[in-house]
C-alpha positions as a Markdown table, in Angstrom:
| # | Residue | x | y | z |
|---|---|---|---|---|
| 1 | Met | 0.0 | 0.0 | 0.0 |
| 2 | Asn | 2.8 | 2.4 | 0.9 |
| 3 | Ser | 4.7 | 1.5 | -2.2 |
| 4 | Leu | 1.5 | 2.1 | -4.3 |
| 5 | Leu | 1.1 | 5.5 | -2.6 |
| 6 | Phe | 4.7 | 6.3 | -3.2 |
| 7 | Leu | 4.3 | 5.4 | -6.9 |
| 8 | Met | 1.2 | 7.6 | -7.3 |
| 9 | Gln | 3.1 | 10.5 | -5.7 |
| 10 | Arg | 6.0 | 10.1 | -8.1 |
| 11 | Val | 3.6 | 10.0 | -11.1 |
| 12 | Ser | 1.8 | 13.1 | -9.8 |
| 13 | Ile | 5.1 | 15.0 | -9.4 |
| 14 | Thr | 6.3 | 13.9 | -12.9 |
| 15 | Val | 3.0 | 15.1 | -14.5 |
| 16 | Thr | 3.3 | 18.4 | -12.6 |
| 17 | Ile | 6.8 | 19.0 | -13.8 |
| 18 | Phe | 5.7 | 18.1 | -17.3 |
| 19 | Leu | 2.8 | 20.6 | -17.2 |
| 20 | Ile | 5.1 | 23.3 | -15.8 |
| 21 | Ser | 7.6 | 22.6 | -18.5 |
| 22 | Ile | 4.9 | 22.9 | -21.2 |
| 23 | Cys | 3.6 | 26.2 | -19.7 |
| 24 | Asn | 7.2 | 27.6 | -19.6 |
| 25 | Leu | 7.6 | 26.5 | -23.2 |
| 26 | Phe | 4.5 | 28.3 | -24.3 |
| 27 | Ala | 5.5 | 31.3 | -22.3 |
| 28 | Ala | 8.8 | 31.4 | -24.1 |
| 29 | Glu | 7.0 | 31.1 | -27.4 |
| 30 | His | 4.3 | 33.6 | -26.5 |
| 31 | Pro | 5.7 | 36.3 | -24.2 |
| 32 | Pro | 3.4 | 38.8 | -22.4 |
| 33 | Gly | 1.7 | 41.1 | -24.9 |
| 34 | Tyr | 1.9 | 38.5 | -27.7 |
| 35 | Val | -1.1 | 38.6 | -30.1 |
| 36 | Glu | -1.5 | 35.9 | -32.7 |
| 37 | Leu | -2.0 | 37.4 | -36.2 |
| 38 | Ile | -5.3 | 36.5 | -38.0 |
| 39 | Asp | -5.4 | 35.0 | -41.4 |
| 40 | Leu | -6.0 | 37.9 | -43.9 |
| 41 | Pro | -6.7 | 36.7 | -47.4 |
| 42 | Ile | -6.2 | 39.1 | -50.3 |
| 43 | Thr | -7.5 | 39.6 | -53.9 |
| 44 | Val | -5.3 | 39.6 | -56.9 |
| 45 | Arg | -5.3 | 43.4 | -56.7 |
| 46 | Val | -3.1 | 43.4 | -53.6 |
| 47 | Asp | 0.5 | 43.2 | -54.9 |
| 48 | Thr | 2.5 | 42.2 | -51.8 |
| 49 | Thr | 5.7 | 41.9 | -53.8 |
| 50 | Asp | 5.7 | 45.8 | -53.7 |
| 51 | Ala | 7.6 | 46.7 | -50.5 |
| 52 | Asp | 5.2 | 49.6 | -49.5 |
| 53 | Ile | 2.1 | 47.6 | -50.1 |
| 54 | Lys | 3.5 | 44.7 | -48.1 |
| 55 | Ala | 4.3 | 47.1 | -45.2 |
| 56 | Val | 0.7 | 48.5 | -45.3 |
| 57 | Tyr | -0.6 | 44.9 | -45.5 |
| 58 | Asp | 1.4 | 43.9 | -42.4 |
| 59 | Leu | 0.2 | 47.0 | -40.5 |
| 60 | Trp | -3.5 | 46.4 | -41.3 |
| 61 | Arg | -3.2 | 42.7 | -40.4 |
| 62 | Lys | -1.7 | 43.7 | -37.0 |
| 63 | Phe | -4.6 | 46.1 | -36.4 |
| 64 | Leu | -7.2 | 43.4 | -37.2 |
| 65 | Ser | -5.5 | 41.0 | -34.9 |
| 66 | Ser | -5.4 | 43.4 | -32.0 |
| 67 | Asn | -9.0 | 43.0 | -30.8 |
| 68 | Pro | -10.2 | 46.4 | -32.2 |
| 69 | Asp | -13.6 | 45.9 | -30.5 |
| 70 | Ser | -11.9 | 46.7 | -27.1 |
| 71 | Ala | -8.6 | 48.5 | -27.6 |
| 72 | Ile | -6.4 | 50.6 | -29.9 |
| 73 | Asp | -2.8 | 49.6 | -30.2 |
| 74 | Ser | -1.1 | 53.0 | -30.4 |
| 75 | Ser | 2.0 | 51.6 | -32.0 |
| 76 | Leu | 0.0 | 51.2 | -35.2 |
| 77 | Trp | -1.5 | 54.7 | -35.2 |
| 78 | Asn | -0.3 | 58.2 | -36.1 |
| 79 | Gln | 0.7 | 60.5 | -33.2 |
| 80 | Lys | -1.4 | 63.5 | -34.3 |
| 81 | Glu | -4.7 | 61.6 | -34.0 |
| 82 | Leu | -3.6 | 59.8 | -30.8 |
| 83 | Lys | -2.9 | 63.2 | -29.1 |
| 84 | Arg | -6.2 | 64.8 | -30.3 |
| 85 | Tyr | -8.6 | 61.9 | -29.7 |
| 86 | Ser | -9.3 | 59.4 | -27.0 |
| 87 | Asp | -10.3 | 57.0 | -29.8 |
| 88 | Pro | -8.3 | 57.7 | -33.0 |
| 89 | Tyr | -10.8 | 55.7 | -35.1 |
| 90 | Ala | -14.2 | 57.4 | -34.9 |
| 91 | Ala | -16.1 | 54.5 | -36.5 |
| 92 | Arg | -14.4 | 51.8 | -34.5 |
| 93 | Ser | -17.5 | 51.0 | -32.3 |
| 94 | Trp | -19.7 | 51.1 | -35.4 |
| 95 | Ile | -18.0 | 48.3 | -37.2 |
| 96 | Tyr | -16.4 | 46.4 | -34.4 |
| 97 | Asn | -19.4 | 46.5 | -32.0 |
| 98 | Ser | -18.7 | 43.0 | -30.8 |
| 99 | Glu | -15.7 | 40.8 | -30.3 |
| 100 | Arg | -17.3 | 38.2 | -32.6 |
| 101 | Ile | -17.5 | 40.5 | -35.7 |
| 102 | Ile | -14.1 | 39.6 | -37.2 |
| 103 | Lys | -14.7 | 35.9 | -36.5 |
| 104 | Ser | -18.3 | 35.9 | -37.8 |
| 105 | Phe | -17.5 | 38.0 | -40.9 |
| 106 | Pro | -13.8 | 37.2 | -41.7 |
| 107 | Pro | -12.1 | 40.2 | -43.4 |
| 108 | Leu | -11.1 | 40.0 | -47.1 |
| 109 | Leu | -8.5 | 42.6 | -48.2 |
| 110 | Leu | -9.8 | 43.9 | -51.5 |
| 111 | Ser | -7.1 | 46.4 | -52.4 |
| 112 | Ile | -4.3 | 48.6 | -51.2 |
| 113 | Glu | -3.9 | 51.5 | -53.6 |
| 114 | Lys | -2.1 | 54.9 | -53.5 |
| 115 | Glu | -4.4 | 57.9 | -53.1 |
| 116 | Gly | -2.3 | 61.1 | -53.0 |
| 117 | Lys | 0.0 | 60.9 | -50.0 |
| 118 | Phe | -2.0 | 58.0 | -48.5 |
| 119 | Tyr | -2.6 | 54.3 | -49.2 |
| 120 | Ala | -6.3 | 53.4 | -49.1 |
| 121 | Ile | -7.0 | 50.0 | -47.6 |
| 122 | Arg | -10.3 | 48.5 | -48.6 |
| 123 | Thr | -11.7 | 45.5 | -46.7 |
| 124 | Leu | -14.8 | 43.5 | -47.1 |
| 125 | Tyr | -16.3 | 41.7 | -44.0 |
| 126 | Tyr | -18.2 | 38.7 | -45.4 |
| 127 | Ser | -19.2 | 35.3 | -44.2 |
| 128 | Glu | -19.4 | 32.4 | -46.6 |
| 129 | Gly | -22.3 | 30.0 | -46.5 |
| 130 | Leu | -24.8 | 31.8 | -44.2 |
| 131 | Glu | -28.2 | 30.2 | -44.3 |
| 132 | Glu | -31.6 | 31.7 | -43.6 |
| 133 | Pro | -32.6 | 33.6 | -41.6 |
| 134 | Tyr | -29.0 | 35.0 | -41.4 |
| 135 | Lys | -28.3 | 35.0 | -45.1 |
| 136 | Gly | -29.5 | 38.5 | -45.4 |
| 137 | Ser | -26.9 | 39.7 | -42.9 |
| 138 | Asn | -24.2 | 39.6 | -45.5 |
| 139 | Pro | -21.9 | 41.4 | -46.0 |
| 140 | Trp | -21.3 | 43.2 | -42.7 |
| 141 | Ala | -19.4 | 46.1 | -44.0 |
| 142 | Leu | -17.2 | 47.5 | -46.8 |
| 143 | Gln | -14.5 | 49.6 | -45.1 |
| 144 | Thr | -11.8 | 52.0 | -46.2 |
| 145 | Met | -8.9 | 52.9 | -44.0 |
| 146 | Tyr | -5.8 | 55.0 | -44.7 |
| 147 | Ala | -2.1 | 54.6 | -44.0 |
| 148 | Lys | 0.8 | 56.9 | -44.6 |
| 149 | Lys | 4.6 | 56.7 | -44.0 |
| 150 | Val | 5.6 | 58.9 | -41.1 |
| 151 | Lys | 8.9 | 59.7 | -39.4 |
| 152 | Ile | 9.4 | 57.8 | -36.2 |
| 153 | Lys | 11.8 | 59.1 | -33.5 |
| 154 | Ile | 13.8 | 56.4 | -31.9 |
| 155 | Lys | 15.6 | 56.6 | -28.5 |
| 156 | Lys | 18.9 | 54.7 | -28.2 |
| 157 | Asp | 17.7 | 52.4 | -25.4 |
| 158 | Asp | 14.3 | 51.6 | -26.9 |
| 159 | Lys | 13.8 | 47.8 | -27.2 |
| 160 | Glu | 10.2 | 47.7 | -28.1 |
| 161 | Lys | 7.4 | 50.0 | -29.0 |
| 162 | Lys | 5.2 | 51.5 | -26.3 |
| 163 | Ile | 1.6 | 50.4 | -26.3 |
| 164 | Asp | -1.3 | 52.4 | -25.0 |
| 165 | Thr | -5.0 | 51.4 | -25.0 |
| 166 | Leu | -8.3 | 53.1 | -24.6 |
| 167 | Pro | -9.4 | 53.5 | -21.0 |
| 168 | Gln | -12.0 | 50.7 | -21.4 |
| 169 | Gly | -9.7 | 48.5 | -23.4 |
| 170 | Lys | -7.3 | 45.8 | -22.5 |
| 171 | Arg | -3.5 | 45.7 | -23.2 |
| 172 | Val | -2.6 | 44.3 | -26.6 |
| 173 | Gly | 0.4 | 44.5 | -28.7 |
| 174 | Tyr | 3.2 | 42.7 | -30.6 |
| 175 | Gln | 6.6 | 41.7 | -29.4 |
| 176 | Ser | 8.2 | 43.5 | -32.3 |
| 177 | Gln | 11.9 | 44.1 | -31.4 |
| 178 | Met | 13.5 | 47.0 | -33.1 |
| 179 | Pro | 15.5 | 46.0 | -36.1 |
| 180 | Asp | 19.3 | 46.2 | -35.6 |
| 181 | Ser | 19.5 | 48.4 | -38.7 |
| 182 | Leu | 17.5 | 51.1 | -36.9 |
| 183 | Arg | 19.1 | 51.0 | -33.5 |
| 184 | Lys | 21.8 | 53.5 | -34.4 |
| 185 | Lys | 19.5 | 55.9 | -36.1 |
| 186 | Arg | 17.8 | 58.7 | -34.3 |
| 187 | Asp | 14.7 | 58.3 | -36.5 |
| 188 | Ser | 13.2 | 56.2 | -39.3 |
| 189 | Thr | 10.0 | 56.1 | -41.4 |
| 190 | Glu | 7.2 | 53.6 | -40.9 |
| 191 | Tyr | 3.6 | 53.3 | -42.0 |
| 192 | Arg | 0.9 | 54.3 | -39.5 |
| 193 | Leu | -2.9 | 54.3 | -39.7 |
| 194 | Tyr | -5.1 | 57.4 | -40.2 |
| 195 | Asp | -8.9 | 57.8 | -39.5 |
| 196 | Pro | -10.7 | 58.1 | -42.9 |
| 197 | Leu | -13.2 | 60.6 | -41.3 |
| 198 | His | -10.7 | 63.5 | -41.4 |
| 199 | Ile | -9.4 | 62.6 | -44.8 |
| 200 | Ile | -12.8 | 62.3 | -46.5 |
| 201 | Thr | -14.3 | 65.4 | -44.8 |
| 202 | Asp | -11.1 | 67.5 | -45.1 |
| 203 | Asn | -12.6 | 69.7 | -47.8 |
| 204 | Trp | -16.0 | 70.1 | -46.2 |
| 205 | Asp | -17.3 | 73.4 | -45.1 |
| 206 | Lys | -16.9 | 74.3 | -41.4 |
| 207 | Arg | -18.7 | 76.6 | -39.0 |
| 208 | Arg | -18.0 | 77.3 | -35.4 |
| 209 | Met | -21.0 | 78.0 | -33.2 |
| 210 | Gly | -20.2 | 78.3 | -29.5 |
| 211 | Pro | -18.7 | 74.9 | -28.3 |
| 212 | Ile | -19.7 | 73.2 | -31.6 |
| 213 | Asp | -17.5 | 72.8 | -34.7 |
| 214 | Tyr | -20.0 | 72.0 | -37.5 |
| 215 | His | -18.7 | 70.0 | -40.6 |
| 216 | Phe | -20.9 | 69.7 | -43.7 |
| 217 | Pro | -20.8 | 69.2 | -47.5 |
| 218 | His | -20.4 | 72.3 | -49.7 |
| 219 | Asp | -24.0 | 72.0 | -51.1 |
| 220 | Phe | -25.6 | 72.0 | -47.6 |
| 221 | Phe | -27.2 | 75.2 | -46.6 |
| 222 | Phe | -26.2 | 76.0 | -43.0 |
| 223 | Asp | -29.0 | 77.4 | -40.9 |
| 224 | Arg | -27.4 | 79.7 | -38.3 |
| 225 | Ala | -30.6 | 80.1 | -36.3 |
| 226 | Val | -30.8 | 76.3 | -35.7 |
| 227 | Gly | -27.1 | 76.3 | -34.8 |
| 228 | Leu | -27.7 | 78.9 | -32.2 |
| 229 | Arg | -30.7 | 76.9 | -30.8 |
| 230 | Met | -28.4 | 73.9 | -30.5 |
| 231 | Thr | -25.8 | 75.9 | -28.6 |
| 232 | Lys | -28.5 | 77.3 | -26.3 |
| 233 | Phe | -29.6 | 73.8 | -25.5 |
| 234 | Ile | -26.1 | 72.8 | -24.5 |
| 235 | Lys | -25.8 | 75.9 | -22.2 |
| 236 | Thr | -29.1 | 75.1 | -20.6 |
| 237 | Val | -28.4 | 71.4 | -19.9 |
| 238 | Arg | -24.9 | 72.1 | -18.6 |
| 239 | Lys | -26.2 | 74.8 | -16.2 |
| 240 | Lys | -29.1 | 72.7 | -14.9 |
| 241 | Tyr | -27.1 | 69.5 | -14.3 |
| 242 | Lys | -23.8 | 71.2 | -13.5 |
| 243 | Leu | -21.9 | 69.4 | -16.2 |
| 244 | Pro | -18.3 | 70.1 | -17.2 |
| 245 | Lys | -17.6 | 72.0 | -20.4 |
| 246 | Val | -17.0 | 69.9 | -23.5 |
| 247 | Ser | -15.4 | 71.9 | -26.3 |
| 248 | Pro | -15.0 | 71.6 | -29.2 |
| 249 | Ile | -17.8 | 69.2 | -30.1 |
| 250 | Glu | -17.3 | 68.0 | -33.7 |
| 251 | Phe | -20.7 | 67.8 | -35.4 |
| 252 | Tyr | -20.9 | 66.2 | -38.8 |
| 253 | Ile | -24.0 | 66.9 | -40.8 |
| 254 | Thr | -25.1 | 64.6 | -43.7 |
| 255 | Arg | -28.4 | 64.0 | -45.5 |
| 256 | His | -28.9 | 60.2 | -45.3 |
| 257 | Gln | -27.7 | 57.1 | -43.5 |
| 258 | Asp | -25.3 | 56.0 | -46.3 |
| 259 | Glu | -23.7 | 59.4 | -46.4 |
| 260 | Ile | -23.0 | 59.4 | -42.7 |
| 261 | Ala | -21.4 | 56.0 | -43.1 |
| 262 | Ala | -19.4 | 57.0 | -46.1 |
| 263 | Ala | -18.0 | 60.0 | -44.3 |
| 264 | Ala | -16.5 | 57.6 | -41.8 |
| 265 | Gly | -15.0 | 55.4 | -44.5 |
| 266 | Leu | -17.8 | 52.8 | -44.6 |
| 267 | Gly | -18.9 | 52.3 | -48.3 |
| 268 | Phe | -21.5 | 49.9 | -47.0 |
| 269 | Met | -22.7 | 49.0 | -43.5 |
| 270 | Leu | -25.4 | 46.5 | -42.6 |
| 271 | Gly | -26.9 | 48.6 | -39.9 |
| 272 | Pro | -26.5 | 52.3 | -40.7 |
| 273 | Ser | -27.9 | 54.8 | -38.3 |
| 274 | Ser | -29.7 | 58.2 | -38.5 |
| 275 | Gly | -27.3 | 59.4 | -35.8 |
| 276 | Arg | -24.4 | 58.4 | -33.6 |
| 277 | Ser | -22.1 | 59.9 | -31.1 |
| 278 | Asn | -18.5 | 59.0 | -30.2 |
| 279 | Thr | -18.6 | 60.4 | -26.7 |
| 280 | Pro | -14.8 | 60.0 | -25.8 |
| 281 | Asn | -14.0 | 62.1 | -28.8 |
| 282 | Ala | -16.9 | 64.5 | -28.4 |
| 283 | Gln | -18.2 | 63.8 | -31.9 |
| 284 | Val | -21.7 | 63.8 | -33.2 |
| 285 | Phe | -22.8 | 62.3 | -36.6 |
| 286 | Ser | -26.2 | 63.2 | -38.1 |
| 287 | Ser | -27.9 | 62.0 | -41.2 |
| 288 | Leu | -30.9 | 64.3 | -40.6 |
| 289 | Ala | -29.6 | 67.3 | -42.7 |
| 290 | Ser | -29.9 | 69.5 | -39.6 |
| 291 | Glu | -27.8 | 71.4 | -37.1 |
| 292 | Trp | -30.2 | 70.2 | -34.4 |
| 293 | Tyr | -29.6 | 66.8 | -32.7 |
| 294 | Pro | -30.1 | 67.1 | -29.0 |
| 295 | His | -30.3 | 63.4 | -28.4 |
| 296 | Glu | -26.7 | 62.7 | -29.5 |
| 297 | Ile | -25.5 | 66.0 | -28.0 |
| 298 | Thr | -26.9 | 64.9 | -24.6 |
| 299 | His | -24.8 | 61.7 | -24.9 |
| 300 | Val | -21.7 | 63.8 | -25.2 |
| 301 | Leu | -22.6 | 66.1 | -22.3 |
| 302 | Phe | -23.2 | 63.2 | -20.0 |
| 303 | Arg | -20.2 | 61.2 | -21.2 |
| 304 | Asp | -18.6 | 61.0 | -17.7 |
| 305 | Phe | -21.5 | 58.8 | -16.5 |
| 306 | Lys | -21.4 | 55.1 | -17.2 |
| 307 | Pro | -25.0 | 53.9 | -16.4 |
| 308 | His | -27.0 | 50.9 | -17.5 |
| 309 | Phe | -27.8 | 51.1 | -21.3 |
| 310 | Ile | -31.5 | 51.9 | -20.7 |
| 311 | Leu | -30.5 | 54.9 | -18.6 |
| 312 | Asn | -27.8 | 56.0 | -21.0 |
| 313 | Glu | -30.4 | 56.2 | -23.8 |
| 314 | Gly | -33.0 | 57.3 | -21.3 |
| 315 | Ile | -31.4 | 60.6 | -20.4 |
| 316 | Ala | -30.7 | 61.4 | -24.0 |
| 317 | Thr | -34.3 | 60.7 | -24.9 |
| 318 | Tyr | -35.7 | 62.6 | -21.9 |
| 319 | Leu | -33.8 | 65.7 | -22.6 |
| 320 | Gly | -33.3 | 65.4 | -26.4 |
| 321 | Gly | -36.1 | 63.2 | -27.7 |
| 322 | Ser | -35.6 | 60.4 | -30.2 |
| 323 | Met | -36.3 | 59.9 | -33.9 |
| 324 | Asn | -36.9 | 63.6 | -34.2 |
| 325 | Arg | -39.7 | 63.5 | -31.6 |
| 326 | Pro | -39.7 | 65.1 | -28.1 |
| 327 | Phe | -40.2 | 63.0 | -25.0 |
| 328 | Asp | -43.8 | 64.2 | -24.4 |
| 329 | Ser | -44.9 | 62.7 | -27.7 |
| 330 | Leu | -43.0 | 59.5 | -27.1 |
| 331 | Ala | -44.6 | 59.1 | -23.7 |
| 332 | Val | -48.0 | 59.1 | -25.4 |
| 333 | Asp | -47.0 | 56.2 | -27.7 |
| 334 | Leu | -45.4 | 54.3 | -24.8 |
| 335 | Asp | -48.7 | 54.6 | -22.8 |
| 336 | Gln | -50.6 | 53.2 | -25.8 |
| 337 | Phe | -48.0 | 50.4 | -26.0 |
| 338 | Phe | -48.5 | 49.5 | -22.4 |
| 339 | Tyr | -52.3 | 49.5 | -22.8 |
| 340 | Ser | -52.0 | 47.1 | -25.8 |
| 341 | Asn | -49.4 | 44.9 | -24.0 |
| 342 | Asp | -50.8 | 44.7 | -20.4 |
| 343 | Thr | -48.6 | 41.8 | -19.3 |
| 344 | Ile | -45.2 | 43.0 | -20.5 |
| 345 | Thr | -42.8 | 43.6 | -17.7 |
| 346 | Phe | -39.8 | 45.9 | -17.2 |
| 347 | Gln | -37.5 | 42.9 | -17.2 |
| 348 | Gln | -38.8 | 41.8 | -20.6 |
| 349 | Ile | -38.1 | 45.3 | -21.9 |
| 350 | Leu | -34.6 | 45.1 | -20.5 |
| 351 | Asp | -34.1 | 41.8 | -22.2 |
| 352 | Ser | -35.4 | 43.0 | -25.6 |
| 353 | Pro | -34.2 | 46.5 | -26.6 |
| 354 | Tyr | -35.5 | 46.0 | -30.1 |
| 355 | Leu | -39.2 | 45.3 | -29.3 |
| 356 | Glu | -41.3 | 45.4 | -32.4 |
| 357 | Gly | -38.2 | 46.1 | -34.5 |
| 358 | Ser | -37.4 | 49.4 | -32.9 |
| 359 | Thr | -35.6 | 50.8 | -29.8 |
| 360 | Val | -38.2 | 53.5 | -29.2 |
| 361 | Thr | -40.0 | 51.6 | -26.4 |
| 362 | Tyr | -36.7 | 50.8 | -24.7 |
| 363 | Tyr | -35.4 | 54.4 | -25.0 |
| 364 | Thr | -38.7 | 55.9 | -23.7 |
| 365 | Val | -38.9 | 53.6 | -20.7 |
| 366 | Gly | -35.4 | 54.8 | -19.8 |
| 367 | Ala | -36.6 | 58.4 | -20.2 |
| 368 | Val | -39.6 | 57.8 | -17.9 |
| 369 | Leu | -37.2 | 56.6 | -15.2 |
| 370 | Cys | -35.1 | 59.8 | -15.7 |
| 371 | Lys | -38.1 | 62.0 | -15.4 |
| 372 | Met | -39.2 | 60.1 | -12.3 |
| 373 | Ala | -35.8 | 60.9 | -10.8 |
| 374 | Tyr | -36.1 | 64.5 | -11.7 |
| 375 | Gln | -39.5 | 64.8 | -10.1 |
| 376 | Glu | -38.0 | 63.1 | -7.0 |
| 377 | Gly | -35.0 | 65.4 | -6.5 |
| 378 | Lys | -34.3 | 67.5 | -9.6 |
| 379 | Ala | -30.9 | 67.2 | -11.3 |
| 380 | Glu | -29.0 | 65.6 | -8.4 |
| 381 | Lys | -31.4 | 62.7 | -8.3 |
| 382 | Val | -31.0 | 62.2 | -12.1 |
| 383 | Lys | -27.3 | 62.2 | -11.7 |
| 384 | Glu | -27.5 | 59.7 | -8.8 |
| 385 | Leu | -29.7 | 57.5 | -11.0 |
| 386 | Leu | -27.1 | 57.7 | -13.8 |
| 387 | Ser | -24.5 | 56.3 | -11.4 |
| 388 | Ser | -26.3 | 52.9 | -11.5 |
| 389 | Gly | -23.7 | 50.7 | -13.0 |
| 390 | Val | -24.2 | 48.6 | -16.2 |
| 391 | Ser | -25.8 | 45.4 | -14.9 |
| 392 | Asp | -29.5 | 44.7 | -14.4 |
| 393 | Ala | -28.8 | 43.9 | -10.7 |
| 394 | Glu | -27.1 | 47.3 | -10.2 |
| 395 | Leu | -29.9 | 49.0 | -12.0 |
| 396 | Tyr | -32.6 | 47.5 | -9.8 |
| 397 | Lys | -30.6 | 48.4 | -6.6 |
| 398 | Thr | -30.2 | 52.0 | -7.9 |
| 399 | Ile | -33.9 | 52.4 | -8.7 |
| 400 | Glu | -34.8 | 51.2 | -5.2 |
| 401 | Arg | -32.2 | 53.6 | -3.6 |
| 402 | Val | -33.0 | 56.7 | -5.7 |
| 403 | Leu | -36.7 | 56.2 | -6.4 |
| 404 | Gly | -37.7 | 54.0 | -3.4 |
| 405 | Ile | -39.2 | 51.4 | -5.7 |
| 406 | Asn | -38.4 | 47.7 | -5.1 |
| 407 | Lys | -37.9 | 45.3 | -7.9 |
| 408 | Gln | -41.3 | 43.8 | -7.8 |
| 409 | Asp | -43.0 | 47.2 | -8.1 |
| 410 | Val | -40.9 | 48.7 | -10.9 |
| 411 | Thr | -43.2 | 47.6 | -13.8 |
| 412 | Arg | -46.3 | 49.0 | -12.1 |
| 413 | Ala | -44.6 | 52.3 | -11.2 |
| 414 | Ile | -43.3 | 52.9 | -14.8 |
| 415 | Arg | -46.8 | 52.1 | -16.2 |
| 416 | Gln | -48.4 | 54.5 | -13.8 |
| 417 | Lys | -45.9 | 57.3 | -14.4 |
| 418 | Thr | -46.1 | 56.8 | -18.2 |
| 419 | Asn | -49.8 | 57.2 | -18.1 |
| 420 | Glu | -49.4 | 60.4 | -16.0 |
| 421 | Tyr | -46.9 | 61.9 | -18.4 |
| 422 | Ala | -49.0 | 61.0 | -21.5 |
| 423 | Asp | -52.0 | 62.8 | -20.1 |
| 424 | Lys | -50.2 | 66.1 | -19.7 |
């Protein structure tokens, strides 16, 4: 028995040593910060025998491999945009809105071609063999990105490139040691990525109105009176809620959904939007052909708050409306929806933001909660509500703390208040 126990212990120790050795081996092969490069197929138009095109190809492949849904590897980006913007790629969250996008719609590199001082990189995100009902979700996007050769200053003792990430991102990068040929030089040239937004809209007209820098096509008639109304809205909300100044706010005006996508370098996108905001960058994008977009502006003004999604959209809908309609009008529709769906619960709404194919119900329910908070204790109660945290559990706890409504009574309270707001 003792000899058997001794043998088992020896086997256990041997297996443990083997596993440690394997782990050390993998650690040696994949040091901290290592990111495995994805497969990036190309069309015949991409001539990787050309040294410049090959360099741009390698740059783009690294970007696609760096989990762009959650982080930006600054070693791949130009310094000018890194210094100016928290997120140097304005449309990053539009196209990479999930970590599954690149796996679900594998990128195909269509072309890398010279355009003035830049190389334009065109990529198709497409999934082979999708069947119904998902067949109509192809392709995901047709994207243009830009790259240009820039001068890189190199310090004598640099051994690897520094890597920064967005605040909400995770650390990613490549263990790319500096080539020996460059170690003795004070600087060199390498390709870096550039946001297509600033290249495509570079020749657009611009108008400064208070804290807003408006950008719009030459043939768009800018209405100064509406611009002044927008700046007055910003001033009023900031004063009422004691919010910090955000300036400049970049406001891009377009006339339809495809035009707003094209301005950001997306020749096609499966889910274009009438409006978006990139809150870290203080950028607003509108396809409504108007200087007025209080919903997206509100997102920018409240960007320091990180609430549950229903409250994030709720405050923007309460103060700025949605789908070009004010909150009071939306409350009437929500009241009718509750009347026609007398068994639907708040939790069911949380679980299904796209009820009946639209977000309007979800957004308006969030707006009702924000108005309830304002009635309870003005701006401070609203801000307290917006400090909820992002999970459903945190949301329920915050509603109980701020509004005094327990989880079991939330549905009833929202229905009652919606009916009250609709009757006014």
